[in-house]
N, CA and C of each residue as an Amber inpcrd file, in Angstrom:
protein
   726
   0.8950000  -1.4230000   0.6100000  -0.3900000  -0.0130000   0.0280000
   0.9870000   0.9840000   0.1800000   0.6500000   2.0140000  -1.0150000
   0.9680000   3.3080000  -0.8950000   0.2700000   4.5650000  -0.5340000
   1.1510000   5.2370000   0.0590000   0.4210000   6.9930000   0.7580000
   0.5230000   8.0670000  -0.4030000  -0.4270000   8.7310000  -0.9420000
  -0.5000000   9.8850000  -1.3420000  -1.0230000  10.8110000  -0.5900000
  -0.5540000  12.7330000  -0.6660000  -1.1700000  13.2810000  -0.1730000
  -1.0290000  13.8640000  -1.2790000  -2.5090000  14.2690000  -1.0840000
  -2.9860000  15.2880000  -2.6340000  -3.1340000  17.0300000  -1.8820000
  -2.8910000  17.8570000  -2.7290000  -2.5590000  19.1480000  -2.4310000
  -3.0880000  20.0340000  -3.8330000  -4.1680000  20.7510000  -2.9540000
  -4.9660000  21.2000000  -4.2370000  -4.4950000  22.6910000  -4.2730000
  -5.0370000  23.7490000  -5.8520000  -4.4980000  24.6680000  -6.3060000
  -5.5060000  25.8010000  -5.9990000  -5.0150000  27.0530000  -6.1010000
  -6.1280000  28.1030000  -6.1420000  -7.6120000  28.0040000  -6.0650000
  -8.3350000  28.9680000  -5.3340000 -10.0340000  28.3770000  -5.3790000
 -10.7570000  27.4490000  -4.8260000  -9.8300000  26.0800000  -4.8280000
 -10.3690000  24.7820000  -4.5110000 -10.3310000  24.5760000  -3.5410000
 -10.5860000  23.1660000  -3.0160000 -10.4770000  22.6160000  -2.1350000
  -9.8060000  20.9790000  -2.2560000 -10.1260000  20.2400000  -0.9410000
  -9.9800000  18.7690000  -1.0970000 -10.6780000  18.1410000  -2.4580000
 -11.8420000  18.6750000  -2.1370000 -13.2410000  18.0960000  -2.5720000
 -12.7300000  17.8570000  -4.2920000 -11.8660000  18.1190000  -4.7940000
 -11.7640000  18.2990000  -5.9150000 -10.9230000  17.0860000  -6.3620000
 -10.5880000  16.7140000  -5.5140000  -9.4610000  15.2350000  -5.4630000
  -9.9840000  13.9360000  -5.4480000 -11.4860000  14.0710000  -5.0030000
 -12.7940000  12.6440000  -4.8810000 -12.5770000  12.1260000  -5.6440000
 -12.8950000  12.3230000  -6.7620000 -13.0750000  11.0870000  -7.8890000
 -11.6500000   9.7360000  -8.2040000 -10.4870000  11.0410000  -8.1560000
  -9.2300000  10.5190000  -8.3010000  -9.0000000   9.7840000  -7.0300000
  -9.2600000   9.9870000  -6.0730000  -9.0340000   9.5930000  -4.3470000
  -9.8610000   8.0780000  -4.8260000 -11.2660000   8.2810000  -4.8520000
 -11.6760000   6.5160000  -4.8570000 -10.7240000   5.9210000  -5.5070000
 -10.4380000   6.1850000  -6.7950000  -9.7340000   5.1050000  -7.6000000
  -8.8710000   4.6600000  -7.2470000  -7.4340000   5.5210000  -6.4110000
  -6.3050000   4.8170000  -6.0540000  -6.3310000   4.1160000  -4.6110000
  -7.9950000   4.4760000  -3.6880000  -8.8950000   4.0590000  -2.4790000
  -8.5210000   2.5390000  -3.5170000  -9.3270000   2.3160000  -4.3360000
  -9.8900000   0.9980000  -4.7870000  -9.0990000  -0.0780000  -4.9710000
  -7.2120000   0.8800000  -5.3480000  -6.3840000  -0.1010000  -5.9450000
  -5.7580000  -0.6530000  -4.7880000  -6.4070000   0.1770000  -3.2630000
  -5.6220000  -0.4870000  -2.5630000  -4.6130000   0.8150000  -1.9040000
  -4.3920000   1.7300000  -1.9770000  -3.6240000   2.8950000  -1.5340000
  -4.3690000   3.3760000  -0.2180000  -3.8860000   4.6510000   0.3020000
  -4.1170000   5.1420000   1.1490000  -3.9800000   6.9050000   0.7460000
  -5.4530000   7.5410000   0.8520000  -5.3980000   9.2090000  -0.0600000
  -5.6970000   9.5510000   1.6390000  -4.3250000  11.0440000   1.1150000
  -4.9290000  11.9930000   2.2590000  -5.1100000  13.1210000   0.9350000
  -6.2430000  13.8520000   1.1780000  -6.5870000  14.9450000   0.7500000
  -6.3880000  15.8900000   1.7230000  -5.7190000  17.3560000   1.5110000
  -5.7780000  18.0380000   2.2760000  -6.6290000  19.4700000   2.0910000
  -7.3460000  19.6920000   2.7960000  -7.4020000  21.5630000   2.8240000
  -6.4530000  22.5370000   3.1240000  -6.1390000  23.0130000   2.7090000
  -5.6410000  24.6830000   2.8240000  -6.2730000  25.5090000   3.5490000
  -5.6830000  26.4940000   4.5060000  -6.2380000  27.4860000   4.7910000
  -7.0730000  28.2690000   4.5530000  -8.5230000  28.4170000   4.7450000
  -9.1620000  29.0980000   3.7840000  -9.6460000  28.7060000   2.5680000
 -10.1890000  27.0140000   2.4960000 -10.4580000  26.0840000   1.4330000
 -11.4560000  25.1130000   2.1150000 -12.4600000  24.5880000   1.5960000
 -12.7890000  23.5980000   2.2680000 -13.7060000  23.3420000   3.7580000
 -12.7580000  22.5060000   4.4100000 -13.3350000  22.8250000   5.4310000
 -12.5250000  23.8230000   6.5230000 -11.6360000  24.5390000   6.0270000
 -10.7630000  25.4040000   6.6350000 -11.4650000  27.0430000   6.0470000
 -12.5340000  27.2010000   5.9990000 -12.8250000  28.2480000   5.2020000
 -13.0670000  29.1030000   6.6620000 -12.8020000  30.7940000   6.1280000
 -13.0210000  31.4990000   6.9280000 -13.0390000  32.4020000   6.5900000
 -13.6060000  33.5930000   7.3130000 -13.9930000  34.9760000   6.7410000
 -12.8870000  36.2940000   6.0930000 -11.9940000  35.9150000   7.4130000
 -10.9780000  36.8480000   7.2130000  -9.8220000  36.1980000   6.6140000
  -9.4730000  36.6270000   5.2850000  -8.3230000  35.5790000   4.5650000
  -6.9230000  36.6760000   4.8880000  -7.0370000  37.8610000   5.6500000
  -5.3470000  38.2880000   5.5150000  -4.4760000  38.0920000   5.9120000
  -4.5030000  37.1870000   6.7150000  -3.6310000  37.0600000   7.7900000
  -2.8790000  35.4070000   7.1950000  -3.0660000  34.8150000   6.2060000
  -2.8490000  33.5720000   5.9020000  -1.7460000  34.1230000   4.7950000
  -0.9520000  32.7690000   4.7810000   0.9140000  33.4380000   4.6060000
   1.1970000  31.7880000   3.7530000   1.8420000  31.7050000   2.6270000
   2.2080000  30.4460000   2.1920000   2.8370000  29.2620000   3.5170000
   3.4090000  30.3400000   4.2010000   3.5660000  29.7020000   5.5330000
   2.9550000  28.3130000   6.2770000   1.6790000  28.8270000   6.3840000
  -0.0380000  28.1970000   6.7830000  -0.1700000  27.2870000   6.3620000
  -0.3440000  27.5420000   4.7840000   0.0200000  26.2080000   3.8460000
   1.0550000  25.1070000   4.4550000   1.9750000  25.6050000   4.3150000
   3.0190000  24.2010000   4.4840000   2.9220000  24.3410000   5.4730000
   2.4370000  24.7660000   6.6820000   2.5570000  23.9780000   8.3970000
   1.1290000  23.0140000   8.1390000   0.2750000  23.0540000   7.8580000
  -1.2360000  22.4780000   7.5750000  -0.5490000  21.3190000   6.8120000
   0.2910000  21.1160000   5.6240000  -0.3360000  19.7900000   4.8560000
   1.2940000  18.8810000   5.9040000   2.1440000  19.5430000   6.2970000
   3.5000000  18.8510000   7.1190000   2.5190000  18.4600000   8.7350000
   1.5620000  19.2350000   8.9490000   0.8650000  18.8230000  10.0390000
  -0.0750000  17.5400000  10.3320000  -0.3150000  17.4230000   8.7380000
  -1.6760000  16.5330000   8.6110000  -0.7100000  15.2920000   8.2220000
   0.4740000  15.3420000   8.0340000   1.2770000  14.3110000   7.4040000
   1.9880000  13.4900000   8.3130000   2.5430000  14.4650000   9.4490000
   3.0330000  13.9270000  10.8150000   1.4610000  13.0960000  11.7620000
   0.6630000  14.0040000  11.2920000  -0.2600000  13.8160000  12.6060000
  -0.6770000  12.0570000  12.1460000  -0.8280000  12.1670000  10.9120000
  -1.4970000  10.5340000  10.3350000   0.1960000   9.7990000  10.2660000
   1.3050000   9.9950000  10.5330000   2.3070000   9.4350000  10.5530000
   2.6570000   8.9630000   9.2410000   2.7460000   9.5110000   8.3170000
   2.9320000   8.7750000   6.9590000   4.1060000   8.7850000   6.7070000
   4.5000000   7.7130000   6.2000000   5.9900000   7.6060000   5.5730000
   6.4810000   7.3180000   4.1980000   7.3860000   6.8700000   3.2650000
   7.6240000   6.9980000   1.9410000   6.1400000   7.5270000   1.0390000
   5.6890000   8.7490000   1.0500000   4.7070000   9.4980000   0.7820000
   4.5250000  10.2000000  -0.5170000   3.8760000   9.8890000  -1.1750000
   4.0240000  10.5330000  -2.8220000   3.3230000  11.9460000  -2.7370000
   3.5500000  12.8840000  -2.3600000   3.4480000  14.0000000  -2.7040000
   2.7740000  14.6580000  -3.5210000   2.0720000  14.8840000  -4.0730000
   0.8830000  15.5670000  -5.3630000   0.4250000  17.0280000  -4.7600000
   1.2090000  17.9980000  -5.4510000   0.2350000  19.1880000  -5.7130000
  -0.4710000  19.4070000  -7.3170000  -1.1570000  20.5060000  -7.3750000
  -1.4580000  20.5540000  -8.3500000  -1.8030000  22.3970000  -8.3980000
  -1.4670000  22.8940000  -9.5270000  -1.7180000  24.5210000  -9.9620000
  -0.6900000  25.1240000  -8.7290000  -1.4070000  25.8930000  -7.9260000
  -0.6930000  26.8690000  -7.1570000  -0.4200000  25.7700000  -5.7350000
  -1.0900000  24.4920000  -5.9160000   0.2940000  23.6510000  -4.7340000
   1.5540000  23.5020000  -5.4070000   1.8440000  23.5280000  -6.2270000
   3.3740000  23.7040000  -6.5380000   4.4370000  24.6950000  -5.8980000
   3.5570000  25.9450000  -5.3760000   4.7210000  26.4510000  -4.4840000
   4.8920000  25.8790000  -3.1920000   3.5400000  24.9210000  -2.9700000
   3.5080000  24.7260000  -1.1350000   4.7890000  23.4250000  -1.0650000
   4.7870000  22.7100000  -2.2910000   5.0280000  20.9230000  -2.0670000
   6.7310000  21.0250000  -1.6640000   7.1250000  21.8960000  -2.6770000
   8.5130000  22.0590000  -2.5970000   8.9500000  22.4030000  -1.1160000
   8.5540000  23.2840000  -0.3110000   8.4620000  23.7360000   1.5990000
   8.0430000  22.5500000   1.9050000   7.3260000  21.7090000   1.6510000
   6.5780000  20.4920000   2.7520000   7.6940000  19.2640000   2.8930000
   8.2300000  19.2200000   1.1210000   9.4170000  18.3120000   1.2890000
  10.7220000  18.5690000   1.9910000  11.1330000  19.6920000   1.8040000
  12.3420000  20.3100000   2.6030000  11.9400000  20.5430000   4.1360000
  10.7550000  20.6650000   4.4700000  11.0970000  20.5030000   6.0540000
  10.8320000  18.9280000   5.9750000  10.3250000  18.0060000   5.6560000
  10.4650000  16.4470000   6.0980000  10.5700000  15.4750000   5.3960000
  11.6150000  15.6380000   4.6030000  11.8830000  15.1430000   3.4600000
  12.2400000  13.6620000   3.8850000  12.4060000  13.1910000   5.4460000
  12.6800000  11.9440000   5.4420000  11.2790000  10.9500000   5.1370000
  10.1080000  11.8550000   5.1570000   8.1850000  11.1570000   4.7490000
   8.1570000  11.1040000   3.6270000   9.1900000  11.5630000   2.6140000
   8.4590000  11.9530000   1.2920000   9.7090000  10.9520000   0.3720000
   8.9340000  10.2980000  -0.4700000   9.6510000   9.4180000  -1.2670000
   9.5950000  10.0870000  -3.0840000   8.5410000  10.9240000  -3.1920000
   8.7410000  11.4200000  -4.6790000   7.5620000  12.3470000  -4.4110000
   7.7740000  12.9370000  -5.8690000   7.2340000  14.8570000  -5.4150000
   6.6480000  14.6310000  -7.3530000   5.1030000  15.1610000  -6.8860000
   4.2340000  14.6550000  -8.3630000   3.8400000  16.2840000  -8.3550000
   3.9900000  17.2120000  -9.4880000   3.3850000  18.1350000 -10.0530000
   2.3680000  17.8450000 -11.1010000   1.2410000  18.5690000 -10.7660000
   0.1630000  18.2470000 -11.9630000  -0.2580000  19.9630000 -12.1340000
   0.0720000  20.2320000 -13.7980000   0.0750000  21.4390000 -14.2920000
  -0.0740000  22.5330000 -13.2460000   1.8880000  22.3710000 -12.6760000
   1.8180000  23.1860000 -11.2170000   2.3760000  24.6660000 -11.6370000
   2.3320000  25.7920000 -10.7550000   3.0500000  27.1080000 -11.2020000
   3.9520000  26.4290000 -10.0980000   5.2380000  27.2020000 -10.8120000
   6.6620000  27.0100000 -10.1020000   7.3990000  28.0480000 -10.4730000
   6.8330000  29.1550000  -9.3850000   7.8230000  30.4780000 -10.0640000
   9.2580000  30.4380000 -10.1700000   9.6310000  30.8270000 -10.8600000
  11.4030000  31.2700000 -10.8520000  12.0630000  31.8050000  -9.3660000
  13.1900000  31.2000000  -9.3830000  13.6270000  31.6210000  -7.8830000
  13.4960000  33.1890000  -7.6250000  13.1570000  33.0740000  -6.3920000
  12.7010000  35.0090000  -5.9270000  11.4350000  35.4300000  -6.1090000
  10.8230000  34.8140000  -7.4870000   9.4430000  35.9990000  -7.7110000
   8.2810000  34.6430000  -7.2360000   7.4740000  35.4270000  -6.9940000
   6.0910000  35.4740000  -6.8400000   4.9290000  34.6880000  -7.5590000
   4.0460000  33.6630000  -7.3910000   2.5470000  33.1090000  -8.7260000
   2.2970000  33.9850000  -9.6040000   2.3890000  35.8270000  -8.3920000
   1.4780000  36.5640000  -8.5800000   2.5230000  36.9920000 -10.5920000
   3.5870000  37.2290000 -10.0490000   4.5030000  37.8100000 -11.4480000
   4.5200000  36.7620000 -12.2790000   4.3890000  35.4310000 -11.9270000
   4.0650000  34.3760000 -13.1160000   2.8770000  34.7300000 -14.2830000
   2.2590000  35.2160000 -13.3040000   0.7880000  34.8950000 -14.3350000
   1.1060000  35.6880000 -15.7000000   0.1820000  35.2800000 -16.8910000
   0.1680000  36.4860000 -17.5370000  -0.0910000  37.9490000 -17.7250000
   0.4070000  38.6970000 -18.3520000   0.0400000  40.0260000 -18.0610000
  -1.3920000  40.5720000 -18.0810000  -1.9380000  39.8090000 -18.6860000
  -3.7060000  40.5170000 -18.8180000  -4.6160000  39.7630000 -17.4780000
  -3.7030000  38.8620000 -16.9650000  -4.5310000  37.7750000 -15.4570000
  -3.5640000  38.8050000 -14.3860000  -2.5480000  39.1910000 -14.4290000
  -1.9630000  39.6760000 -13.7430000  -2.9220000  41.4590000 -13.6940000
  -2.9400000  41.9420000 -14.3060000  -3.4960000  42.9360000 -14.5250000
  -5.0750000  42.5500000 -13.9040000  -5.8480000  41.9530000 -13.9810000
  -6.8370000  41.5560000 -14.1010000  -7.3150000  41.4640000 -12.4190000
  -5.7750000  40.7550000 -11.8220000  -5.7550000  40.5310000 -10.6090000
  -5.8240000  41.6660000  -9.6080000  -5.1750000  42.7310000 -10.1350000
  -4.6550000  44.2830000  -9.3490000  -5.7900000  45.1960000  -9.0840000
  -6.4660000  44.9340000 -10.4280000  -7.5920000  45.4840000 -10.5860000
  -8.8730000  44.7530000  -9.5520000  -8.8620000  43.6080000  -9.2900000
 -10.1140000  43.2910000  -8.4930000  -9.2510000  43.4070000  -6.6190000
  -8.1460000  43.0830000  -6.4560000  -7.6750000  43.8090000  -5.1720000
  -8.1990000  44.9660000  -4.9980000  -7.5500000  46.0190000  -6.1070000
  -7.7080000  47.5090000  -5.8220000  -9.0990000  47.8790000  -5.7050000
  -9.8190000  46.9710000  -6.4580000 -11.2820000  47.4470000  -5.8460000
 -12.1250000  46.6630000  -5.0460000 -12.0080000  45.7780000  -4.4300000
 -12.3200000  45.0980000  -3.5660000 -11.9490000  45.1630000  -1.8860000
 -12.6500000  44.3940000  -1.1640000 -11.8910000  43.8610000  -0.2250000
 -10.8840000  42.6200000   0.0730000 -10.2560000  42.4090000  -0.4990000
  -9.8260000  41.1880000  -1.5810000  -8.2570000  40.5910000  -0.4040000
  -8.0790000  41.8130000   0.5300000  -6.7930000  41.8400000   1.3570000
  -7.4430000  40.7990000   2.4640000  -8.7610000  41.1620000   2.6100000
  -9.3110000  40.4450000   3.8540000 -10.6800000  39.3950000   3.3990000
 -10.9440000  39.6920000   1.9150000 -11.7510000  38.5490000   1.5720000
 -11.1150000  37.3940000   0.8220000 -10.0950000  37.6750000   0.0910000
  -9.8780000  37.2900000  -0.5850000  -9.9120000  37.2100000  -2.1220000
  -9.3060000  36.9480000  -2.8520000  -9.2560000  37.3360000  -4.3980000
  -9.9840000  36.2410000  -5.1890000 -11.6130000  36.4830000  -5.6910000
 -12.6220000  36.1080000  -6.4480000 -12.3450000  35.7490000  -7.8970000
 -12.5550000  34.4590000  -8.4640000 -11.8740000  34.3540000  -9.7710000
 -13.0560000  34.4250000 -10.2850000 -13.6040000  35.9880000 -11.4050000
 -14.8350000  35.0940000 -12.0690000 -15.3000000  34.5570000 -12.7950000
 -16.3480000  34.1480000 -12.5620000 -17.6850000  32.5100000 -13.5050000
 -16.8130000  32.9160000 -14.7550000 -17.1440000  33.7240000 -15.4530000
 -16.5390000  33.7820000 -17.1460000 -15.0540000  33.6940000 -17.0100000
 -13.7460000  33.8500000 -16.5050000 -12.8050000  33.0750000 -16.4760000
 -13.1450000  31.7970000 -16.0410000 -12.9940000  31.8110000 -14.8080000
 -13.0630000  30.3830000 -14.5310000 -13.3340000  29.0970000 -15.1420000
 -14.5590000  29.1590000 -15.8760000 -15.2900000  28.5990000 -17.0720000
 -14.5860000  28.4050000 -18.2860000 -13.6740000  29.6190000 -19.0850000
 -12.7590000  29.8540000 -19.8060000 -11.6180000  28.8060000 -19.3380000
 -10.8740000  29.0460000 -18.3170000  -9.8160000  28.3130000 -17.7580000
  -9.9580000  27.1030000 -17.5990000 -10.6670000  26.3980000 -16.2590000
 -10.8730000  25.2720000 -15.7830000 -11.9100000  24.6440000 -16.4980000
 -12.7590000  24.7530000 -17.4790000 -13.9230000  24.2370000 -17.4220000
 -13.5110000  23.6900000 -19.1490000 -12.7590000  23.8730000 -19.5300000
 -12.9880000  23.6050000 -21.4380000 -13.3720000  22.0430000 -21.5600000
 -12.5050000  21.1440000 -21.0490000 -12.8470000  19.7750000 -20.8810000
 -14.0850000  19.1600000 -20.5990000 -14.8510000  20.0390000 -19.6180000
 -15.9520000  19.4910000 -18.9690000 -17.4450000  19.5010000 -19.6740000
 -18.4080000  18.8620000 -18.9250000 -19.3940000  18.8540000 -19.5210000
 -20.1180000  19.9620000 -18.3510000 -21.1600000  20.0520000 -18.9500000
 -22.1130000  21.1900000 -18.2310000 -22.1090000  21.1840000 -17.0350000
 -22.9500000  20.1680000 -16.3590000 -23.0700000  19.6260000 -15.2520000
 -22.0090000  19.7980000 -14.5700000 -20.6050000  19.1580000 -14.8380000
 -19.5710000  19.0830000 -14.1160000 -18.7020000  20.7160000 -14.0330000
 -19.4470000  21.4030000 -15.0190000 -19.1170000  22.9010000 -14.6960000
 -19.7330000  23.7830000 -13.8000000 -21.2560000  23.3640000 -14.0250000
 -21.5070000  24.2380000 -12.8790000 -21.3960000  23.2610000 -11.8170000
 -20.8300000  22.5460000 -11.0560000 -20.4610000  21.8740000  -9.8410000
 -18.9880000  22.8460000  -9.4230000 -18.3130000  22.5670000 -10.2430000
 -17.1410000  23.0150000 -10.1210000 -17.1340000  24.6480000  -9.8060000
 -17.8570000  25.7750000 -10.6020000 -18.5410000  26.8480000 -10.1120000
 -18.6370000  27.5290000  -9.3000000 -19.1660000  26.5830000  -8.5250000
 -20.2170000  26.7280000  -7.1040000 -19.5570000  26.5240000  -6.4450000
 -18.7400000  25.4710000  -6.2420000 -17.2230000  24.8270000  -5.4290000
 -16.1340000  25.8530000  -4.6390000 -15.9250000  26.9570000  -5.9060000
 -14.3860000  27.6100000  -5.8340000 -14.8750000  28.9780000  -5.0330000
 -13.9250000  28.7350000  -3.8700000 -13.8650000  29.5340000  -2.7850000
 -12.7300000  30.9500000  -3.0950000 -13.0980000  32.3260000  -2.1820000
 -12.3160000  33.4590000  -2.4870000 -10.8780000  32.6440000  -2.6240000
  -9.4100000  33.3240000  -3.1980000  -8.2900000  32.3980000  -2.9120000
  -7.1790000  33.5580000  -1.6470000  -6.7770000  33.3700000  -0.4930000
  -6.2850000  34.2660000   0.0830000  -4.9550000  34.6650000  -0.7640000
  -4.6940000  35.7740000  -0.8560000  -3.4490000  37.1020000  -1.5040000
  -2.4640000  37.2360000  -1.0050000  -1.9810000  36.7070000   0.5330000
  -0.4570000  36.1020000   0.6290000  -0.2950000  35.2550000  -0.0880000
  -0.2400000  34.3270000   0.1300000   0.5140000  33.4250000  -0.6480000
   0.7530000  33.1810000  -2.3600000  -0.0810000  34.1720000  -2.8590000
  -0.3040000  35.0180000  -4.1340000   1.3400000  35.6250000  -4.5340000
   1.3910000  36.4270000  -3.3200000   2.0050000  37.6010000  -3.3100000
   3.6760000  37.7140000  -2.8690000   4.3920000  36.0300000  -2.4550000
   5.0650000  35.9780000  -1.3240000   6.3390000  35.4270000  -2.7610000
   7.4070000  36.2190000  -2.4900000   8.5840000  35.3050000  -3.1810000
   8.8940000  33.7310000  -3.1130000   8.9950000  33.1000000  -3.9120000
   9.8740000  31.5720000  -3.2590000  10.8890000  31.3880000  -3.8930000
  11.5380000  30.4450000  -3.2500000  12.5430000  30.3870000  -3.2540000
  12.6930000  28.3510000  -2.9000000  13.1640000  27.5790000  -4.1500000
  13.4680000  26.3710000  -3.8110000  14.7600000  25.5670000  -4.0880000
  15.8380000  26.9700000  -3.6740000  17.3100000  26.2840000  -3.2380000
  17.5460000  25.2620000  -2.3330000  16.6460000  25.1170000  -1.2510000
  16.5300000  24.0270000  -0.6820000  15.8760000  22.9810000  -0.2410000
  15.6250000  22.6490000  -1.3400000  14.0540000  21.5030000  -1.7730000
  15.4120000  20.4410000  -2.1180000  15.0710000  19.3910000  -1.2880000
  16.1670000  17.9490000  -1.0370000  16.3030000  17.5950000  -2.6880000
  17.7730000  17.7090000  -3.4200000  18.2990000  16.7980000  -4.9300000
  17.6160000  15.3490000  -4.5160000  18.0010000  15.0740000  -3.7020000
  17.7740000  13.3810000  -3.6890000  15.8560000  12.6830000  -3.7830000
  14.9740000  13.4770000  -3.5760000  14.0000000  13.4700000  -3.6880000
  13.1390000  12.9950000  -5.2630000  12.9700000  12.3180000  -5.6490000
  12.5030000  12.2900000  -7.5300000  11.4120000  13.4560000  -7.7250000
  11.1420000  14.0740000  -8.8630000  10.2500000  14.4850000  -9.2590000
   9.5010000  14.1970000 -10.5590000   8.1330000  14.2030000 -10.6300000
   7.6240000  14.1960000 -11.9540000   6.6270000  15.1530000 -11.8270000
   6.7050000  15.6480000 -13.3290000   5.8710000  16.9730000 -13.4860000
   4.8660000  16.6580000 -14.7460000   3.2190000  16.7610000 -14.4480000
   2.7520000  16.3020000 -15.7910000   1.7490000  17.1810000 -15.9720000
   1.9130000  17.2280000 -17.4640000   1.9390000  18.7040000 -18.5280000
   0.8490000  18.2040000 -18.8810000  -0.6370000  19.2600000 -18.9650000
  -2.1000000  19.0010000 -19.3770000  -2.0190000  19.7400000 -20.7800000
  -1.7340000  18.7430000 -21.7280000  -1.9220000  18.9960000 -23.0760000
  -2.7650000  20.1350000 -23.1890000  -3.9390000  20.2660000 -22.5370000
  -4.7720000  20.9890000 -23.4410000  -5.7890000  22.1940000 -22.0700000
  -4.5620000  22.6560000 -21.5320000  -4.7750000  23.6380000 -20.2350000
  -4.6840000  24.8900000 -20.7780000  -5.8980000  25.4670000 -20.3190000
  -6.0280000  26.9140000 -20.3440000  -5.3600000  28.0130000 -19.5450000
  -5.7760000  27.3190000 -18.2970000  -5.3800000  28.1690000 -17.4510000
  -3.6840000  28.2430000 -17.2290000  -2.7210000  27.2500000 -17.1490000
  -1.6980000  27.1720000 -17.2550000  -1.4100000  26.9220000 -18.8270000
  -0.7830000  27.5500000 -19.9840000  -0.8580000  26.8320000 -21.3750000
   0.7570000  25.8570000 -21.0380000   0.1920000  24.7090000 -21.9160000
   1.4840000  23.6790000 -21.7260000   2.9710000  24.3910000 -21.8440000
   2.8750000  25.2850000 -23.1890000   4.2380000  25.9650000 -22.8630000
   4.8970000  26.5760000 -21.7580000   3.7330000  26.9600000 -20.9260000
   4.0790000  27.5730000 -19.8360000   4.6890000  26.8910000 -18.6810000
   3.8410000  25.6460000 -18.4560000   4.4380000  24.4670000 -17.7970000
   5.8110000  23.6100000 -18.4310000   5.7660000  23.9450000 -19.4310000
   7.5310000  23.3420000 -19.5720000   8.4150000  24.5510000 -19.3760000
   7.7160000  25.2620000 -19.1800000   9.3730000  26.6350000 -18.9360000
   9.0870000  26.3670000 -17.2440000   8.1750000  26.0590000 -16.7820000
   7.8600000  26.5710000 -15.0750000   8.7970000  25.0700000 -14.6070000
   8.6400000  23.9060000 -15.1850000   8.8460000  22.6530000 -15.0400000
  10.8400000  22.5880000 -14.7500000  11.0050000  23.2650000 -15.8460000
  12.5900000  23.1410000 -15.7840000  13.5830000  24.0740000 -14.3100000
  12.4230000  24.6490000 -13.5480000  12.6450000  25.4110000 -12.2660000
  13.1070000  24.0230000 -11.5240000  13.0300000  22.6060000 -11.6040000
  12.7490000  22.0370000 -11.0750000  14.3180000  20.3810000 -11.2330000
  14.5340000  21.5070000 -12.2040000  16.2430000  20.7750000 -12.9350000
  15.4650000  20.1640000 -14.0680000  15.6830000  18.4220000 -13.8920000
  15.2800000  17.9420000 -14.8490000  14.0370000  16.7400000 -13.8530000
  13.5630000  17.4160000 -14.0200000  12.2910000  16.2650000 -13.4420000
  11.6870000  15.2860000 -14.7610000  11.1950000  14.0940000 -14.3690000
  10.8700000  13.2910000 -15.3680000   9.4750000  13.9500000 -15.9270000
   8.9330000  13.9590000 -16.9080000   7.8970000  14.5130000 -18.0560000
   6.6630000  13.7180000 -18.3870000   5.5380000  13.7160000 -17.7080000
   4.4160000  13.1580000 -18.2060000   3.8170000  14.0100000 -19.2110000
   2.6790000  13.4680000 -20.2660000   2.1000000  14.4040000 -20.8080000
   0.6340000  13.9580000 -20.2870000  -0.5400000  14.3140000 -20.5770000
  -1.6350000  13.9960000 -20.3930000  -2.8590000  14.7630000 -20.8660000
  -3.7470000  14.0170000 -21.5310000  -4.4540000  15.1620000 -22.7260000
  -5.4520000  15.4950000 -22.2840000  -5.6290000  16.6060000 -21.0220000
  -6.6150000  16.8280000 -20.5160000  -6.7440000  18.5190000 -20.1730000
  -7.5240000  19.2530000 -19.4360000  -7.6510000  20.5120000 -19.2020000
  -6.8720000  20.8350000 -18.0830000  -6.6750000  22.1230000 -17.2440000
  -6.7730000  22.3440000 -15.5420000  -7.5030000  20.8570000 -14.5280000
  -8.3340000  20.5860000 -14.9060000  -8.6190000  19.4690000 -13.5770000
  -8.8940000  18.4700000 -14.0870000  -7.6510000  17.8920000 -14.6170000
  -7.6220000  16.9180000 -15.0530000  -8.1340000  15.7410000 -13.8070000
  -8.0020000  16.0610000 -12.5620000  -8.3460000  15.1500000 -11.3950000
  -9.8580000  14.8590000 -11.3710000 -10.9170000  15.5380000 -12.0760000
 -12.1930000  15.8720000 -12.3840000 -12.4880000  15.1460000 -13.9630000
 -11.5270000  15.0510000 -14.7160000 -12.2580000  15.3030000 -16.1220000
 -11.3620000  13.8280000 -16.3360000 -10.0560000  13.8060000 -16.1830000
  -9.4340000  12.7360000 -16.6250000  -8.9210000  11.4060000 -15.6670000
  -9.7980000  11.4410000 -14.1500000  -9.1890000  10.6550000 -12.7740000
  -8.5490000   9.5140000 -13.5410000  -9.2900000   8.5680000 -14.2090000
  -8.8540000   7.0350000 -14.0870000  -7.0910000   7.2340000 -14.9250000
  -6.8990000   8.1470000 -16.2410000  -5.4820000   7.9760000 -16.8740000
  -4.6980000   8.8040000 -15.8370000  -5.1970000   9.8780000 -14.8780000
  -4.3860000  10.4760000 -13.9780000  -3.6470000   9.5170000 -13.1190000
  -5.0000000   8.8260000 -12.6090000  -4.7190000   7.5630000 -11.7370000
  -3.3760000   6.6670000 -11.9240000  -3.6020000   6.2880000 -13.2730000
  -2.9600000   5.3630000 -13.8110000  -1.1950000   5.8240000 -13.9240000
  -1.0960000   7.5010000 -14.0790000   0.3180000   7.8380000 -14.1430000
   0.7030000   7.5510000 -12.3680000  -0.3460000   8.1660000 -11.4690000
  -0.0410000   7.6770000 -10.0410000   0.6000000   6.5320000  -9.6280000
  -0.4490000   5.9010000  -9.9850000  -0.4050000   4.4900000  -9.8340000
   1.4880000   4.0010000  -9.8960000   1.7930000   4.5930000 -10.9130000
   3.6020000   4.0640000 -11.3640000   4.2950000   4.2270000 -10.1110000
   4.0320000   4.8790000  -9.2230000   5.0490000   5.8000000  -8.2250000
   4.2920000   4.4320000  -7.2750000   3.8290000   3.7490000  -6.8640000
   3.2760000   2.9820000  -6.2270000   4.0580000   2.1270000  -5.4550000
   5.1240000   1.3970000  -6.3070000   6.2600000   0.3050000  -6.0600000
   7.7080000   1.2820000  -6.0750000   8.1640000   2.2430000  -5.9640000
   9.1620000   2.9670000  -5.5300000   9.7530000   2.4080000  -4.7690000
C-alpha cells in the first residue's frame, strides 16, 4: 500500500480530488487530501493573515499527524508553491513529488509575477476595487469557465463554479525559493496539454525550475482530476512501488 497526499490549487479544495482518490483507494492505497487554510473545511471569513507558511504547516501537520512515511506528495496548480517547502521540512517522509500543471515561479519571484500580463492586470484590478486583502480574490465566473472548464461537461462545470472560494492574497504575492528542496527526492511534472489556465508552453518552461524532473503528458484541461481521473490515476500508480 502506498500513501498519496494531495494538495489542491487556488480557489479549490480537497473536494476536487474525490474521483481520483476513490480510484487510488480501490487499488488498495491510502489517500490524504488536504484542505489548505481558507479552503474547504478550513474556510474562514478573514483571509488577510494567511501566508504560504500556513499552507506548508497545514500539510506538514497532516502528514505528521497521520504518521505517514514513503509519501507520494502530489500538488496541483498553485499547490506547486507549497509542495517543495513541505518536502524540505519533512524530507525523510517523502519518497516522490508529483506536480500536476503546477505553478513553479522562478527563483525569488511570486506566483502573481508569473501570471500572464492580462491575468496579472485583472488580479490587481480586483484587489484594488474590493476588500480582497481580507476576503480573498474571487475569480470571475466567466474566467473560471474559460480556464478551468474547457474539457468539462455542463454538469461538472456548474458544480465546479459553485465550489470555488476566494483565494487568500498572501501566498499569491510571496516570493518563492526552492534552493533547499532536497535533490534526492525524485520529481515528476505532469503536463496537461489542453490546459488553458497554465498553457502547456508555460508549464514546460516552469518545470525546468525543478532541474530535470520526469515529464509525463496527459491530454486534459486544468482539472484533470475531475475530467480524466482514471488516466491521471494510472500515472500516479506508477510510483506506488518505488
